[in-house]
Each structure stands twice: as C-alpha cells, then as structure tokens.
DOROTI-558341 format. One line per 2 residues: for each residue x, y negated, z negated of C-alpha. Coordinates in nm, 4 decimals. Layout:
BEGIN
X:Y:Z ~ ...
END
This chain:
BEGIN
12.5215:-7.5964:-5.6760 ~ 12.5980:-7.8116:-5.3730
12.4019:-8.1230:-5.2905 ~ 12.2695:-7.9508:-4.9751
12.1496:-7.6490:-5.1736 ~ 11.9739:-7.8738:-5.4198
11.7980:-8.0661:-5.1429 ~ 11.6678:-7.7350:-5.0080
11.5465:-7.6441:-5.3552 ~ 11.3541:-7.9701:-5.3809
11.1604:-7.8841:-5.0649 ~ 11.0046:-7.5899:-5.2478
10.9927:-7.7529:-5.5900 ~ 10.6547:-7.6016:-5.6804
10.7777:-7.2490:-5.6100 ~ 11.1082:-7.2990:-5.7885
10.9941:-7.4746:-6.1039 ~ 10.6335:-7.3628:-6.1222
10.2945:-7.5330:-6.0846 ~ 10.2731:-7.9017:-6.1639
10.1919:-8.0035:-6.5203 ~ 9.8439:-8.1471:-6.5723
9.9932:-8.4895:-6.6419 ~ 10.0903:-8.4976:-6.2738
9.7275:-8.4546:-6.1748 ~ 9.6283:-8.7202:-6.4236
9.8719:-8.9765:-6.2803 ~ 9.7875:-8.8904:-5.9198
9.4130:-8.9334:-5.9798 ~ 9.4462:-9.2458:-6.1974
9.4224:-9.4990:-5.9129 ~ 9.7570:-9.6459:-6.0145
9.6933:-9.6280:-6.3908 ~ 9.3393:-9.7682:-6.3894
9.1474:-9.4494:-6.4574 ~ 8.8174:-9.5311:-6.6205
8.9743:-9.7275:-6.9059 ~ 8.7482:-10.0276:-6.8471
8.4341:-9.8140:-6.8725 ~ 8.5662:-9.6534:-7.1899
8.6098:-9.9954:-7.3473 ~ 8.2352:-10.0471:-7.3272
8.1517:-9.7111:-7.4864 ~ 8.0382:-9.7866:-7.8411
7.9621:-9.4224:-7.9269 ~ 8.3289:-9.3467:-7.9953
8.6094:-9.5576:-8.1293 ~ 8.8566:-9.3850:-7.9025
8.9315:-9.3219:-7.5365 ~ 8.8150:-9.0078:-7.3633
8.9543:-8.7550:-7.1157 ~ 9.2472:-8.8834:-6.9077
9.2241:-9.2341:-7.0518 ~ 9.3657:-9.1071:-7.3813
9.6941:-9.0586:-7.1919 ~ 9.6628:-9.3463:-6.9436
9.6479:-9.6179:-7.2083 ~ 10.0066:-9.5238:-7.2931
10.1203:-9.6765:-6.9631 ~ 9.9612:-9.9975:-7.0919
10.1683:-9.9815:-7.4101 ~ 9.9214:-9.8180:-7.6474
9.8790:-9.4887:-7.8328 ~ 9.5468:-9.3721:-7.9704
9.5804:-9.2808:-8.3370 ~ 9.3698:-9.2332:-8.6473
9.4285:-9.2642:-9.0203 ~ 9.5254:-8.9085:-9.1132
9.5018:-8.9883:-9.4840 ~ 9.1226:-9.0120:-9.4538
9.0635:-8.7690:-9.1652 ~ 8.9373:-8.4855:-9.3869
8.7067:-8.7129:-9.5859 ~ 8.5521:-8.8542:-9.2680
8.5015:-8.5017:-9.1368 ~ 8.3075:-8.4162:-9.4549
8.0875:-8.7185:-9.3804 ~ 8.0384:-8.5876:-9.0245
8.2194:-8.8906:-8.8846 ~ 8.4820:-8.8844:-8.6131
8.8366:-8.9766:-8.7220 ~ 8.8888:-9.3525:-8.7651
9.0158:-9.4027:-8.4102 ~ 9.2357:-9.7036:-8.3388
9.5347:-9.7909:-8.1256 ~ 9.8953:-9.8766:-8.1881
10.0431:-10.1288:-7.9442 ~ 10.4147:-10.1629:-7.8699
10.5147:-10.4941:-7.7106 ~ 10.7578:-10.5298:-7.4205
11.0405:-10.7484:-7.5485 ~ 11.3627:-10.6882:-7.3481
11.6553:-10.7493:-7.5826 ~ 11.4172:-10.8102:-7.8746
11.4182:-11.1919:-7.8563 ~ 11.1044:-11.3764:-7.9685
11.0427:-11.7448:-8.0392 ~ 10.9072:-11.8774:-8.3719
10.5902:-11.9928:-8.1940 ~ 10.5337:-11.6453:-8.0548
10.6068:-11.4928:-8.3933 ~ 10.3415:-11.7000:-8.5667
10.0801:-11.5899:-8.3128 ~ 10.1813:-11.2258:-8.3612
10.1641:-11.2704:-8.7388 ~ 9.8152:-11.4216:-8.7199
9.6790:-11.1414:-8.5036 ~ 9.8243:-10.8776:-8.7359
9.6620:-11.0502:-9.0327 ~ 9.3220:-11.1086:-8.8761
9.2673:-10.8120:-8.6457 ~ 9.4543:-10.5001:-8.7607
9.3557:-10.2427:-9.0225 ~ 9.6865:-10.2633:-9.2081
9.7814:-10.6297:-9.1685 ~ 10.1467:-10.5455:-9.1047
10.3996:-10.5990:-8.8278 ~ 10.6281:-10.3020:-8.7613
10.9770:-10.3613:-8.6230 ~ 11.0730:-10.0506:-8.4285
11.3799:-9.8585:-8.3174 ~ 11.2905:-9.9732:-7.9630
11.3822:-10.3327:-8.0554 ~ 11.0306:-10.4684:-8.0475
10.7246:-10.4963:-8.2698 ~ 10.4164:-10.2805:-8.3022
10.0621:-10.3524:-8.4128 ~ 9.9063:-10.0604:-8.5997
9.5363:-10.0064:-8.6578 ~ 9.3679:-10.2093:-8.3836
9.0033:-10.1097:-8.3424 ~ 8.8423:-10.0876:-7.9995
8.6506:-10.4202:-8.0184 ~ 8.9821:-10.6034:-8.0714
9.1952:-10.4334:-7.8055 ~ 9.1224:-10.6732:-7.5213
9.1646:-10.9711:-7.7535 ~ 9.5041:-10.8317:-7.8530
9.6297:-10.8188:-7.4946 ~ 9.4910:-11.1623:-7.4148
9.6439:-11.3099:-7.7296 ~ 9.9844:-11.1713:-7.6349
9.9479:-11.2879:-7.2756 ~ 9.8719:-11.6422:-7.3948
10.2164:-11.6563:-7.5591 ~ 10.4061:-11.4899:-7.2751
10.4201:-11.1317:-7.4077 ~ 10.2791:-10.8091:-7.2652
10.2946:-10.4365:-7.3363 ~ 10.3335:-10.3107:-6.9812
10.5255:-9.9833:-6.9620 ~ 10.6309:-9.9558:-7.3257
10.4995:-9.5990:-7.3273 ~ 10.4129:-9.3341:-7.0698
10.6199:-9.1875:-6.7857 ~ 10.7978:-9.5097:-6.6924
11.1068:-9.7078:-6.7856 ~ 11.0339:-9.8446:-7.1312
11.1427:-10.1537:-7.3244 ~ 11.5043:-10.2305:-7.2295
11.7295:-10.2623:-7.5340 ~ 12.0231:-10.5005:-7.5604
12.2880:-10.5449:-7.8290 ~ 12.1714:-10.8167:-8.0675
12.4971:-11.0075:-8.0841 ~ 12.4357:-11.3781:-8.1410
12.7953:-11.4255:-8.2546 ~ 12.9597:-11.4048:-7.9125
12.6832:-11.6092:-7.7613 ~ 12.8058:-11.6403:-7.4009
12.8600:-11.2690:-7.3365 ~ 12.5417:-11.1824:-7.5207
12.3407:-11.4311:-7.3173 ~ 12.4687:-11.2784:-6.9940
12.3960:-10.9243:-7.1149 ~ 12.0511:-11.0264:-7.2339
11.9707:-11.1803:-6.8946 ~ 12.0625:-10.8496:-6.7305
11.8399:-10.6617:-6.9754 ~ 11.5493:-10.8822:-6.8664
11.6319:-10.8375:-6.4963 ~ 11.6504:-10.4594:-6.5322
11.3204:-10.4545:-6.7188 ~ 11.1442:-10.6585:-6.4507
11.3018:-10.4618:-6.1657 ~ 11.1819:-10.1267:-6.3009
10.8322:-10.2336:-6.4112 ~ 10.5227:-10.0754:-6.2548
10.3904:-10.2979:-5.9751 ~ 10.0241:-10.1972:-6.0118
9.7825:-10.4745:-6.1089 ~ 9.5945:-10.2384:-6.3390
9.7167:-10.4099:-6.6568 ~ 9.6085:-10.7572:-6.5449
9.2751:-10.6339:-6.4121 ~ 9.1736:-10.4376:-6.7202
9.3059:-10.6461:-7.0077 ~ 9.3400:-10.9985:-6.8678
9.0321:-11.0004:-6.6427 ~ 9.2625:-11.0401:-6.3447
9.1233:-11.0724:-5.9957 ~ 9.0712:-10.7409:-5.8171
9.2554:-10.7622:-5.4893 ~ 9.1645:-10.5535:-5.1867
9.5250:-10.4498:-5.1351 ~ 9.6982:-10.1164:-5.1502
9.9052:-10.0634:-5.4638 ~ 10.2636:-9.9582:-5.4031
10.5273:-9.8347:-5.6452 ~ 10.8551:-9.8444:-5.4477
11.0714:-9.7384:-5.7433 ~ 10.8440:-9.5434:-5.9752
10.6369:-9.3745:-5.7043 ~ 10.2633:-9.3080:-5.6954
10.3023:-9.0326:-5.9558 ~ 10.5430:-9.2379:-6.1668
10.8280:-9.0578:-6.3444 ~ 10.8300:-8.6964:-6.4637
10.8731:-8.8154:-6.8221 ~ 10.9547:-9.1226:-7.0284
11.2750:-9.3087:-6.9404 ~ 11.4811:-9.5347:-7.1676
11.7438:-9.7941:-7.0752 ~ 11.9890:-10.0068:-7.2739
12.2494:-10.2780:-7.2289 ~ 12.5198:-10.2537:-7.4950
12.8160:-10.4750:-7.5826 ~ 13.1083:-10.2846:-7.7379
13.2370:-10.2384:-7.9984 ~ 12.8911:-10.2296:-8.1597
12.6753:-9.9338:-8.0574 ~ 12.3736:-10.0845:-8.2315
12.1318:-9.9532:-7.9666 ~ 12.2524:-9.5895:-7.9907
12.3319:-9.5437:-7.6216 ~ 12.3291:-9.1657:-7.6437
11.9591:-9.1694:-7.7238 ~ 11.8817:-9.3122:-7.3801
11.8539:-9.2009:-7.0171 ~ 12.0435:-9.4969:-6.8692
12.2919:-9.7280:-7.0362 ~ 12.4917:-10.0243:-6.9130
12.8046:-10.0757:-7.1254 ~ 12.9108:-10.4381:-7.0887
13.2696:-10.4975:-6.9777 ~ 13.3948:-10.8496:-7.0367
13.7163:-11.0207:-6.9323 ~ 13.8236:-11.3553:-7.0769
13.4849:-11.3987:-7.2383 ~ 13.2849:-11.3399:-6.9187
13.0839:-11.0355:-6.8177 ~ 13.2341:-10.8668:-6.5081
13.0350:-10.5445:-6.4828 ~ 12.9161:-10.2317:-6.6583
13.0176:-9.8751:-6.7254 ~ 12.7097:-9.6668:-6.6486
12.6120:-9.3843:-6.8870 ~ 12.3350:-9.1448:-6.7826
12.1465:-8.8571:-6.9420 ~ 12.1171:-8.9198:-7.3131
11.8111:-8.8175:-7.5125 ~ 11.7235:-8.6862:-7.8584
11.3828:-8.5179:-7.8377 ~ 11.3476:-8.1415:-7.8679
11.0812:-7.8840:-7.9569 ~ 11.0946:-7.6640:-8.2650
11.1577:-7.3028:-8.1675 ~ 11.2315:-7.3776:-7.8001
11.6027:-7.3318:-7.7320 ~ 11.5663:-7.4717:-7.3807
11.5285:-7.8132:-7.5460 ~ 11.8051:-8.0023:-7.7240
11.9427:-8.3502:-7.7960 ~ 12.2144:-8.4573:-7.5531
12.4776:-8.7290:-7.5169 ~ 12.4897:-8.9429:-7.2037
12.7623:-8.8894:-6.9415 ~ 12.9864:-9.1724:-6.8188
12.9450:-9.2112:-6.4394 ~ 13.1936:-9.4979:-6.4046
13.2121:-9.8745:-6.3534 ~ 13.0021:-10.0989:-6.1284
13.0273:-10.4709:-6.0636 ~ 12.7459:-10.7006:-6.1702
12.5921:-10.7477:-5.8261 ~ 12.5254:-10.3722:-5.8010
12.3542:-10.3398:-6.1382 ~ 11.9940:-10.3398:-6.0162
12.0770:-10.1102:-5.7237 ~ 12.2301:-9.8570:-5.9615
11.9370:-9.8828:-6.2038 ~ 11.6907:-9.8141:-5.9238
11.9059:-9.5307:-5.7858 ~ 11.9215:-9.3492:-6.1208
11.5466:-9.3917:-6.1742 ~ 11.4497:-9.2782:-5.8241
11.6829:-8.9774:-5.8400 ~ 11.5202:-8.8705:-6.1656
11.1802:-8.9477:-6.0104 ~ 11.2460:-8.7118:-5.7211
11.4501:-8.4434:-5.8952 ~ 11.3031:-8.4281:-6.2446
11.1007:-8.1280:-6.3597 ~ 10.7301:-8.1970:-6.3037
10.6246:-7.8470:-6.4089 ~ 10.7489:-7.8289:-6.7672
10.7291:-8.1595:-6.9522 ~ 10.9516:-8.0230:-7.2270
11.2321:-8.0046:-6.9691 ~ 11.1381:-8.3133:-6.7690
11.3786:-8.5735:-6.9120 ~ 11.6864:-8.6933:-6.7238
11.9182:-8.4985:-6.9543 ~ 11.7720:-8.1690:-6.8351
11.7897:-8.2750:-6.4705 ~ 12.1634:-8.3399:-6.5083
12.2198:-8.0030:-6.6728 ~ 12.0095:-7.8235:-6.4107
12.1594:-7.9749:-6.0945 ~ 12.5048:-8.0668:-6.2235
12.6471:-8.4031:-6.3215 ~ 12.8547:-8.4417:-6.0043
12.5560:-8.3701:-5.7784 ~ 12.3359:-8.6220:-5.9625
12.6131:-8.8840:-5.9608 ~ 12.6755:-8.8401:-5.5877
12.3062:-8.8905:-5.5142 ~ 12.3012:-9.2100:-5.7206
12.6039:-9.3392:-5.5302 ~ 12.4366:-9.2668:-5.1954
12.1077:-9.4298:-5.2927 ~ 12.2781:-9.7356:-5.4435
12.5296:-9.7707:-5.1600 ~ 12.8228:-9.7716:-5.4012
13.1101:-9.5604:-5.5247 ~ 13.1594:-9.5693:-5.8990
13.5015:-9.6983:-5.9972 ~ 13.6905:-9.5483:-6.2895
13.5342:-9.6434:-6.6196 ~ 13.6854:-9.9443:-6.7891
13.8218:-9.8852:-7.1358 ~ 13.5906:-9.9537:-7.4289
13.5374:-9.8210:-7.7781 ~ 13.2457:-9.8087:-8.0183
13.3712:-9.8729:-8.3708 ~ 13.0424:-9.9495:-8.5439
12.6660:-9.9506:-8.5205 ~ 12.3923:-10.0973:-8.7278
12.3498:-10.4619:-8.8197 ~ 12.5766:-10.6897:-9.0216
12.3270:-10.8054:-9.2834 ~ 12.3625:-11.1618:-9.4086
12.5002:-11.4824:-9.2616 ~ 12.7403:-11.4907:-8.9665
12.8701:-11.7901:-8.7727 ~ 12.8786:-11.7780:-8.3943
13.1429:-11.9150:-8.1600 ~ 12.9004:-12.1962:-8.0775
12.9024:-12.3129:-8.4390 ~ 12.5464:-12.2009:-8.5097
12.4553:-11.9681:-8.7961 ~ 12.2716:-11.6353:-8.7783
12.0980:-11.4604:-9.0672 ~ 12.0386:-11.0862:-9.0328
11.7598:-10.9742:-9.2671 ~ 11.7383:-10.6130:-9.3833
11.3787:-10.4895:-9.3410 ~ 11.3436:-10.1423:-9.4897
11.1751:-9.9168:-9.2318 ~ 11.0980:-10.2280:-9.0297
10.7685:-10.2726:-9.2141 ~ 10.6764:-10.6399:-9.2577
10.3965:-10.6667:-9.5088 ~ 10.3384:-10.8611:-9.8272
10.4356:-10.6098:-10.0951 ~ 10.3907:-10.6817:-10.4687
10.6677:-10.9224:-10.5643 ~ 10.8088:-10.9128:-10.2072
10.5867:-11.1063:-9.9637 ~ 10.8070:-11.0211:-9.6637
10.5570:-11.0929:-9.3890 ~ 10.4651:-11.4323:-9.5327
10.8328:-11.5116:-9.5722 ~ 10.9121:-11.4599:-9.2051
10.6093:-11.6722:-9.1141 ~ 10.7322:-11.9536:-9.3399
11.0751:-11.9369:-9.1770 ~ 10.9105:-11.9426:-8.8329
10.7346:-12.2679:-8.9216 ~ 11.0663:-12.4525:-8.9644
11.3140:-12.2515:-8.7531 ~ 11.4281:-12.4145:-8.4271
11.6262:-12.1206:-8.2882 ~ 11.4877:-11.7757:-8.2128
11.4314:-11.4393:-8.3807 ~ 11.6035:-11.1219:-8.2639
11.4539:-10.7867:-8.3460 ~ 11.7178:-10.5174:-8.3681
11.7134:-10.1505:-8.2677 ~ 11.7728:-10.0731:-8.6362
11.4420:-10.2231:-8.7496 ~ 11.5926:-10.5450:-8.8822
11.5376:-10.9107:-8.7926 ~ 11.7949:-11.1794:-8.7118
11.7133:-11.5459:-8.7618 ~ 11.9407:-11.6689:-8.4827
12.0679:-12.0106:-8.3825 ~ 12.0289:-12.1844:-8.7186
12.1645:-12.5385:-8.7258 ~ 12.3932:-12.6333:-9.0149
12.1379:-12.8679:-9.1691 ~ 11.8693:-12.5941:-9.1769
12.0800:-12.3178:-9.3266 ~ 12.0046:-12.3903:-9.6936
11.6308:-12.4285:-9.6312 ~ 11.6041:-12.0973:-9.4466
11.8094:-11.9135:-9.7063 ~ 11.5869:-12.0517:-9.9826
11.2742:-11.9226:-9.8059 ~ 11.4352:-11.5845:-9.7457
11.5370:-11.5437:-10.1092 ~ 11.2000:-11.6581:-10.2449
11.0145:-11.4007:-10.0326 ~ 11.2440:-11.1053:-10.1016
11.3980:-11.1066:-9.7552 ~ 11.7492:-11.1501:-9.8977
11.8528:-10.9144:-10.1749 ~ 12.2175:-10.8787:-10.2721
12.1316:-10.5566:-10.4553 ~ 12.0542:-10.3581:-10.1393
12.3163:-10.0857:-10.1082 ~ 12.5228:-9.9970:-9.8030
12.3486:-9.6589:-9.8067 ~ 12.0030:-9.8142:-9.7829
12.1139:-10.0395:-9.4974 ~ 12.2413:-9.7343:-9.3079
11.9212:-9.5319:-9.3486 ~ 11.6270:-9.5297:-9.1113
11.2968:-9.3486:-9.0516 ~ 11.0171:-9.3337:-8.7980
10.6551:-9.4174:-8.8884 ~ 10.5163:-9.0603:-8.9219
10.2157:-9.0333:-9.1597 ~ 9.9502:-9.1616:-9.1813
9.9205:-9.2994:-8.8270 ~ 10.1369:-9.0916:-8.5923
9.9409:-8.7949:-8.4527 ~ 10.2632:-8.5997:-8.3893
10.3997:-8.6211:-8.7448 ~ 10.4662:-8.2906:-8.9198
10.6177:-8.4434:-9.2345 ~ 10.6544:-8.7819:-9.4027
10.9306:-9.0179:-9.2901 ~ 10.8695:-9.3911:-9.3534
10.6975:-9.3293:-9.6868 ~ 10.9506:-9.0601:-9.7782
11.2683:-9.2569:-9.7090 ~ 11.2884:-9.5223:-9.9873
11.2861:-9.2802:-10.2811 ~ 11.5025:-9.0305:-10.0960
11.7661:-9.3006:-10.0397 ~ 11.7573:-9.3749:-10.4124
11.8392:-9.0079:-10.4751 ~ 12.1272:-9.0198:-10.2239
12.2597:-9.3345:-10.3900 ~ 12.2598:-9.1392:-10.7166
12.4614:-8.8570:-10.5599 ~ 12.7182:-9.1005:-10.4196
12.7578:-9.2574:-10.7642 ~ 12.7748:-8.9157:-10.9315
13.0643:-8.8129:-10.7106 ~ 13.2518:-9.1441:-10.7341
13.1979:-9.2567:-10.3749 ~ 13.2676:-9.6291:-10.3500
12.9517:-9.8418:-10.3181 ~ 13.0840:-9.9975:-9.9979
13.0633:-9.6571:-9.8279 ~ 12.7583:-9.4811:-9.6924
12.6325:-9.1862:-9.4904 ~ 12.4372:-9.2574:-9.1722
12.0989:-9.1096:-9.2711 ~ 11.7953:-9.0761:-9.0457
11.4569:-8.9154:-9.1078 ~ 11.2026:-8.8371:-8.8402
10.8641:-8.6800:-8.9011 ~ 10.8755:-8.4550:-8.5947
11.1360:-8.3450:-8.3382 ~ 11.0506:-8.6178:-8.0841
11.3407:-8.8335:-8.1987 ~ 11.1897:-9.1767:-8.2737
11.3980:-9.2118:-8.5906 ~ 11.7146:-9.1091:-8.3988
11.8010:-8.8417:-8.6554 ~ 11.9971:-8.6541:-8.3879
12.2699:-8.9203:-8.3953 ~ 12.3042:-8.9282:-8.7746
12.5641:-8.7876:-9.0114 ~ 12.2680:-8.6474:-9.2043
11.9506:-8.6053:-9.0014 ~ 11.6212:-8.4744:-9.1368
11.3617:-8.3542:-8.8863 ~ 11.0102:-8.2840:-9.0110
10.8976:-7.9222:-8.9843 ~ 10.5863:-7.9164:-9.2062
10.4445:-8.1244:-9.4930 ~ 10.7270:-8.1549:-9.7468
10.9722:-7.9551:-9.5332 ~ 11.2539:-8.0561:-9.3016
11.5366:-7.9158:-9.0928 ~ 11.8700:-8.0500:-9.2223
12.1231:-8.1468:-8.9542 ~ 12.4848:-8.2425:-9.0234
12.7849:-8.3641:-8.8289 ~ 12.7060:-8.6828:-8.6388
12.9553:-8.9663:-8.6652 ~ 12.9685:-9.3328:-8.7584
12.9911:-9.4540:-8.3979 ~ 12.6831:-9.2615:-8.2837
12.8742:-9.0611:-8.0240 ~ 12.8214:-8.7106:-8.1626
12.5074:-8.4978:-8.1995 ~ 12.4636:-8.3224:-8.5379
12.3836:-7.9515:-8.5670 ~ 12.1213:-7.7758:-8.7799
12.2643:-7.6666:-9.1154 ~ 11.9519:-7.5482:-9.2981
11.6025:-7.4868:-9.1601 ~ 11.2606:-7.5600:-9.3099
11.3694:-7.6614:-9.6603 ~ 11.2136:-7.8842:-9.9249
11.3336:-8.2214:-10.0493 ~ 11.4654:-8.0556:-10.3653
11.6630:-7.8038:-10.1621 ~ 11.8000:-8.0777:-9.9357
11.9266:-8.2734:-10.2338 ~ 12.0837:-7.9618:-10.3840
12.2690:-7.8954:-10.0577 ~ 12.3832:-8.2559:-10.0270
12.4931:-8.2639:-10.3908 ~ 12.7384:-7.9828:-10.3212
12.8530:-8.1242:-9.9883 ~ 12.9092:-8.4774:-10.1190
13.1052:-8.3299:-10.4110 ~ 13.3338:-8.1524:-10.1654
13.3618:-8.4644:-9.9486 ~ 13.4678:-8.6696:-10.2499
13.7384:-8.4201:-10.3518 ~ 13.8656:-8.2873:-10.0173
13.8341:-8.5781:-9.7733 ~ 14.1275:-8.7333:-9.5959
14.1957:-9.1045:-9.6343 ~ 13.8922:-9.2982:-9.5089
13.7279:-8.9873:-9.3636 ~ 13.3540:-9.0275:-9.3054
13.1070:-8.7633:-9.4204 ~ 13.0128:-8.6487:-9.0703
13.3768:-8.6040:-8.9715 ~ 13.4544:-8.4200:-9.2955
13.1848:-8.1544:-9.2585 ~ 13.3233:-8.0630:-8.9167
13.6909:-8.0676:-9.0134 ~ 13.6164:-7.8584:-9.3233
13.4346:-7.5973:-9.1147 ~ 13.1011:-7.6581:-9.2872
12.9286:-7.7108:-8.9531 ~ 13.0456:-7.6554:-8.5953
13.0913:-7.9551:-8.3687 ~ 12.8405:-8.0029:-8.0888
13.0511:-8.0806:-7.7809 ~ 12.8224:-7.9605:-7.5002
12.4645:-7.9639:-7.6244 ~ 12.3244:-7.7034:-7.3862
12.5922:-7.4599:-7.5025 ~ 12.6559:-7.5595:-7.8631
12.3421:-7.7037:-8.0196 ~ 12.1545:-7.3770:-8.0713
12.4623:-7.1497:-8.0897
END
C-alpha cells in the first residue's frame, strides 16, 4: 500500500474500519477527561464510579477494582462488591527519594485495605485497596511530595521506563533525563487532574491536546529508554523505544524501535504479541520530535473501531512498516540514519551489591512479585522504610519488580546491609530461578484475571527448582519464567522462555521458545492445562534439555533447535500457525 493510498483510506476511516468504538464517544464527550468524576466522588450510595467515569478515572492513573475473594459472600449479604481503586504512580525511570518513599509507605499503611506497596513491571509503585473517601487524600498526599498519577493508564502514553543502571552513572543520568523529558512532552495538557484531585483553579480557557488530540489515542501506548547491553525494560513489550547509543561514555543519540506489544485475546487470531521494528538512528536533538511524530501517527492512523486491533503493532502490520516510518520522518522533519550497532546480552537485575564508576555503592534487592508487605519473619515493607530513614541517595524501582538502593556512600554500606538482612530483604538462599521469575497481580484484585499469578508463582517456582535439581541443571542457571493471569500481558509472559497465560481458574496456556535477551516471542505449546500437567510437560522437556543441549544452550533456544516448538519470526504469520 502506498502512502497516498493510505491517506485516501484515512479519509473514509469509518467506512473502512467500521463504526467507532464506544470508548471514542466516551473520550469525545468527557470534556477533556473531566466527565462527572467530581460528582461521583460525592456519591455515598456506591463505593465505585458509575457510567463513563469507571473508564475515565484510568486516565487519572486509577483502576476500579473489588476484592474478588469476598465478592460472592457480599452478594449473599445483598451488598455491592467491596469497590476500591488501585493507583499507579507516574515515576519516569523509577527513581524516588527516601523522603518520598516514607510518605508513600505511610499512606499505604494508614489508608489502604492491604497495607502493601506493589512494585510493578511498569517501573513504578501501586497502591491497592483505596476506598472512595481516601482517593482525593491519596492524590493530594502524592502531590505534596512531587508525585502524580497522570496518564499511567488509559489511551495515552504511560509511565516512561528507563534502564536502571546506576553503575555507569553518567550515561544513565543522561538517559534518565531523556525519559523524564519524553514523559513530560507526551503528557495530556488538560487541567482535569489538577481541578478534580488537587482543587485546582478552574480556568475559563479552551483545553488543547496538540499531541494526543481531543479524542486521545486509539489505545494505550508505552515508551522506554534502554541502555544496552541490558534489556531490563523488555523493549519488545512497548510501542516506542529509544535504544541509547553512547560514544566515549557520552550519549549521542538513539536507535528508535516501534511497534512492540504483548497483549492478545484468547480465541481471536487477529490478535498476537509482536516485536518492535528498528526504524533507525536519530541524534539527541530530534528525540522529542520523533516521539511526538510516532505518537501522532498512531493517533491518526490507529484503529478506532476495534480496540482489540487498536495498538501501534497492528497499525504497522496494517499499513506497512515502510509507510508508517516514512510518515514519522515527514512529521518529525528527519530522515532516520542507519541503526547503530548494539546488542542485548542480558535482562533482569543484578541482585546484590555493585560499585559504580563514581565510587558509590548500589544494592539491588530482590522483591518477589514486587509485593512489599510485612510477612511473618520477613518484614520487608518495614525494612525498606528503615533504610529510607538513613539513606542519603535514592531508590530505583526496576521493571522487574525489584528495588535498588542507589548511591550508597562507603560509610553507610554496612549499616544499610545490616538493615536489609535483618528485615529479610537480603537472602543468599534465593535461587537464580526465583530471581528470573515474575508474575502480574491477578487475583484477588484485578478484574481481568482468569487465573492466579502472583499467589501462584512462589510455590510453582519451588517446583521448577526441584525439576532443575532433578535433571542436574547447575544452580547458577535458570529459565526465564513469567506468569500472567490473563492474556493482557502485564506479567510479560510473551517474552519468556516459559510463559504461562491464565485461561480459567487453575488452567493456563503454556508457551515456549522465548530467549534470554527478550528478543523473541514464544509460541503456544499446550492449551488450557492444569498446573500438574504443566509440570509434567516441563519435567520431560527439562530432562531433554539436560541431556541434548549444546554447550551453554539456554532452554528457550534448545526447544526451537530441537524442533519442539517452531520459532516465531513474524508474529502475524507465525504466532497462530
């Protein structure tokens, strides 16, 4: 399809792609995301938000949820579900100060149903279980410490991820600054957030959204800044990625990757996970222009009729990569140069102490499932708070649900390690397999969950550890394992060597064939099977891997080479084949 032909198609978009989805009406009629949220806040009859506001609060960083563990019991009592909200903070690059952390910790303790802080795969934190009377207080508390939740959900560009690399401090600092600039540049400009949650002054001015548009984006949009060789943010899970290119220790520009995404819909073969495509290299001064050009092209060309096919990845496959790239070049006023050479050799977080080039120390703490709570014998949440009281550097939340205590001075190292050990935050017995395993929240709070994930993972990892031992796999080795409770992709199972996707309570689809670097999508191996069946399958496969592998061959590479599963090269063609 030529660019001219596509432009003609856009002029009759409604006829070509069908009637607009109802979400488009909702956004158009929302008065730039205000809706009637403020009126709903004063409604004491229900603990939730009604009509369009249920969706609109997502643009303000919140999801309405309820405790599904007690839903049936409340129904018997003729009570509505225990409605509450989950809030996801906007933290570009995941950096937070100790002072901010202590305020977040206090709010979680005093004003949430569960008392926990959840570190997420979007490199930020979430509050779970905030009841309606505390929602405004939550936003005002965050605002008082310089944090907001603008655009961390909804059809907008969400929290911008950045490689958490405190070791090479100069390059990381530059990359982090760009992550913040990109986040600010792509934020909604409406004053709705300030008016509703912060009692901001209502101005008699016309709202304008020069980048996002009055109807915002067709679907959610995710952006990252990554510093090779560590693909710790999983670039291929995201719509737009800036791969940092450094020369002589200084950032000179980015390779731009477009069109990644992991969500799909069970039973719908028009949906699939997809890797991002490399458009080429741009110099630093063109970074924001390119970001805006990619977003506005997706804004104008994305599918607003079928939300299941509305992400950037589907737009690229529908119009063609070259056509999309040419439009970005025209809008940004640039021509992409050839991509600079880079390689991803690892992902995940190096747990433990590392020393940076600036002489400061950095302690990466493994937080299983990202859940910070005081568990019996492991008061994790209290431990981080105690560290925050004495730490003079910063904290860095990672896209793998862990926490880095960064910028520790030599004289503080022993004190911080002592606190970490005492509170169960440092445990030398945690296996490589457990460190390389991850899950989304799922039950009991996520309304989309079809199966357990966070609560399922710990014991399942123990079983996998047993299989590795049984088949004489060295303890230093692991399989990248991800579990997600539904096919929406929050746990990034579609970039794992072994990915489980929830299908029904106690049942999952088993996917195999991703790789260590996170640059290959796995393919479904068995559908709708139980935990017992999954372990039986993996028992046989790990046995074969142990006996038949080539020197140093990872599990995901082995299952493809051995013909156990076909490689997904082009997702649209291969994923469902």
